[in-house]
N, C-alpha and C positions, 0 to 999 in steps of 0.2 A: 761785722762780727760782734762788736761791743753792744749791738742791739740785743743780742741774746742775753747779755748780762743785765740789761735793763728789764727785759722780759722776765728773766729769772727772779729779780727782786719783786716784780709785780705779781707773779703767779705762785710763788712758793708757799704762801700762806693759804692758798685756795686748794692745795692738793690733798689736804687731810693728813692727819697724823698716822693713820693706819693704811698702808698700801697692800694690795693683794700679794700673797706669797708667790715667789718665783722659784720654780724647781729647775728650769732649764738654764743653768749657769754655764758659762764657758769653761769653767774648771771641772765641771761634772762630766764623767764618761757618757752620760745620757745624751750629750750634745755632740760627741765626737763622731768623726766620719767612720763608716764601716771599715773593718780591717782590709777588705779587698780593694778599697780605694786609697789606701795609705800611700801609694806611690805617686799619686796625682796631686799637684798643687797648682792653684790658680790665684791670680791677684784678686783682691776684694772686688774691684770694679767688674771683673768678668763674671763673678758670682752674683753680684747685686744688680748690675745693669741688665735689664730684661726687656729689650724692644720687641722680641719675637715671642709669641705665645707658645711656640714649640721649642724655643731655645736653640734654633738652628744657627744663630749668630755665634754661639759657643763652638759648635762643630766647625763652622767656616773658619773662625779665627784660630782655634787651638788644635784642631785635627788637620785641616787642610792648609793651615798657615796662610790664609788669605790676608793680605795686608789691609789695614784700615787706612783709607785715604784721608789725610788731614782736610778739615773743612773750616770755614770762617767761624761757624758757630762753636765748634770745639775749641778753637783758638781763643775766642772771646771768653768762654767759660774758664779756661785755665788762667788767663790774665786777670779775670775778676777774682778768682781765688787768691792769686798772688797779691793783688792790691789790698785785700783785707788783711793778709798776714803782714804786709809791710806797714800798714797803718798801725797795727798793734805794736810792732817793733819800734816804730818812731815814737809812739806814745810812751812806751815803757822807758825808752832811752831818755826822752825829755823829762819825764817825771823823776827819774833817778838822778838827773844832773842839774836840776833847776831849783833854785831857792824859792821860798814861798813869795817873797816880795816881787819876784820877776815872773811868776807863773802865769803864762798865757798860752795854754795848750791849743786853743782854737786857731789863733793867728800863726802859731808855729806850724801846725799841720797844713794850713792853707799855703804857707810859704814853702812847704816841702812837696806840694802836690805834683809839680813837674818832675821832680826827682823820683817820686813814687811811681809815676806813670812810666818814666823811662826805664827804671829798673825792672818793673813788672813785664813790660813788653820785650825788653832785651833778653829775658830768660827764655822766651818762646819765639825768638826771632827765626830760628831754624824751622820750626813748625809752620810759621807764617809763610816762609819762602817756599814750602812744599805744597801750598794750596794751589790747586790747578787753576781756578778762576780767581785771580787776585782782586780784592776790593779796590774801588777807586778812591781817590783822595777824599772825596766828600763823605764816604762811608767811614773811613778811618778817623776822620776828624769828628764825626758824630759820635763814634765810639769813645774817643778821648773825652768829649764833653759829658757823655754818660758816666764814665768812670769818675769824673770830677764830682758828680752828684754823690757818689758813694763816699768819697773823701770828705766832702763838706758835711754830709749828714752824720757820718761817724764822728767828725770833729765837733759838731754841735752837741750831740748827745753825750759824748764822753767828757768834753770840757764842762758842760752844764752840770753833770753829775759830780765831777771832781770839785767844781766851785761850790756846789751845794754842801759837800762834805767839809771842804776847807773852811767855809763860813761858820761851821758849827764848832770848830776846834781852835782854841787860842794858839796852841803851838803845833799847828798842822804840819805833817810830813807828807808831801805829795807822793813820794815813792811808796810809802807805807799804805796810803789810801788807794793808790792805783793797784798795787799787788793784792790788796784785800778784795776789791770789788771787780777788778778786771784780771782775775787769775786764770789766764788762758795759756795752755801749752799747745803750740802749733807744730811741734816737731817731735811728737812722742811716738817712736817706732815700736811696733808690737810684733812679737813672734807667736804664731798660733798654728803650729803644724797639725795639731789634733783637730783643728777646724778645717783643714784642707787649704789654708791660706798661704800663699807664697810670701815669704818674708822679704822686706819688712812691710807690715800693714800699718799705714800711717794715716789716721783720721785728720781731717782739716783742723779740728781743734778739740781739746778737752777742757772743760770749764770746771774749776774747783775739784776735779776728780769726782764730780757728781753728774755731769752732763757730757756726753760724747756727741760730737757734731760734724756735720758735713755741709758744705756750701754748694748750692745748686742754683743755676741760672737758666734762663729760657723758659720754655713751656713746662708747666707742672706735669710730672709723670707719676703714675700710680706706684711705680717701683722705687721711688726715691727712699721710701722707708726701709727697704732691704739693706741699704748701705749702713745706716746707723745701727741696725740689728747686728750686722756682720761685725762691725767694729766693736760693738759692745761684747759680743762673745769672745772676740780676740783679746780685748782688754781684760776680761775676767780670766781667761786662760793664762795670759802673760803675767798678771799681777796677783792672781788669787783673791782679788777683792771684788765685791759686788759693784755693778753699775746698773742703775735702775732707769735712768732717763737718757733720752736721745733728743737732739735738736737738728732740724733741717732749717738752715738759713737760706730760704728761697728768695732770690732777688730778681726783680724785674726792673727795667730802666725805661719807663714810658716817657715819651717826649712831651706829654701833657702836664708834667709837673717837674719841680726842681729837686725832688728827693726820690730816692729809689722806693719801689713798692715791695712790701713784705707781707702781702695778703695771706700767704699760706705758711709763713714761718711760725714755728712754735716748738714747744718742749713737750715731748710725749713720754708717757710711762710705757716701758717696753715689757709687756706682759708675756706670759707663756704662749699665748695664741700667736702673737707676732713672731716669737722666736721659733715656734714649731713650723710655721708657714715658711720661714726662710730656710730652716734646716732641711725640710723636704725638697725644696727647690735646689738648694746647694748640692745635696747628694745626687739628685737627678742630673745636674750639669756635670758633676765630676764623673758620673757613670758614662755620660756621652763621650767624654774625652778618654776615659780609661779604655772603653771598648771600641772607640772609633765609630760610633753609631751615628748615622745621618738620620735625625728625627723627621726629616722632610719639611717642606715648606708648608705654611698654612693653606687652608682650602681657598682662601681669597686674599688678595693684597690688602683689602679693606681691614683685615685683622692686624696688619703690620703697623708699627710706628713709622710715620712718614720720615722721621729723621734717622732711621736705622741705616748705618753706613753700608750694610750688605744688601740693600734692596736691589741693586743691579745684578747681583749674583743669584737672586731668586726670581726676579721679575723683569730684568732688563737685558741689555746686550751682552752681559757676561754670564748668562745662564749656562 
């Protein structure tokens, strides 16, 4: 997650002083759901996650109440999210309680990696136990090693940046430096009923109240952008303040390298085009639930996301 802070420092000068005007703000009635849909609320993930081109996943989950079966991939994604949040908490705690003469953030985080992994995995132990085909020991061990890549990489870039700033200041204060450059909020709950979002809507992180972000793992999906647009509209409705930028921290964990890959990670300007596209989709999904309409399955399974949890209900033995 601290990778986004480094990316922010590298890219903020290249954005230009004048950004295009944005009219579709979350606090503007132009973005609110139609009155006839005001009784329907869905979580942000249901409105942003779009594996089906006809949105039949929304109908199956929220009208027919079809349960989502836990999978190893979904479990991995949640643990990865939690690892990033725990890394930030450990860094902030260490920076606030360590004097400059003893400051060694890298080795502190490496020493805490087993505790970070244990805490992250224990939070989702119940979900792991519900997976029908349990991963074998070699798979879980490989996942642990992959998670350690995240911890080591975040430790390296965070400690290097901190040490760079500490070296510039005679009477450096580690906590002050950390809160200035790594000002992340990972527990900012939003209420946005006018957007049709079920409360609380909680983004993975908000950086400096300038960038709203979501952590994604696994294969890149075209609909990832919808999540940060949704949270941006929620933030603007909840706070009454503008939010112009969103970040997707996309993480892959290839075995061919010792660091995670962030090929697609970046900070995006959330213009009116992106917002309008999400709003149209949001209203259509809410209408499906409100009216109990089955939009039907796509013409071909080739149109579907192979990781959609509802494939068996459209194309398999549960049809």
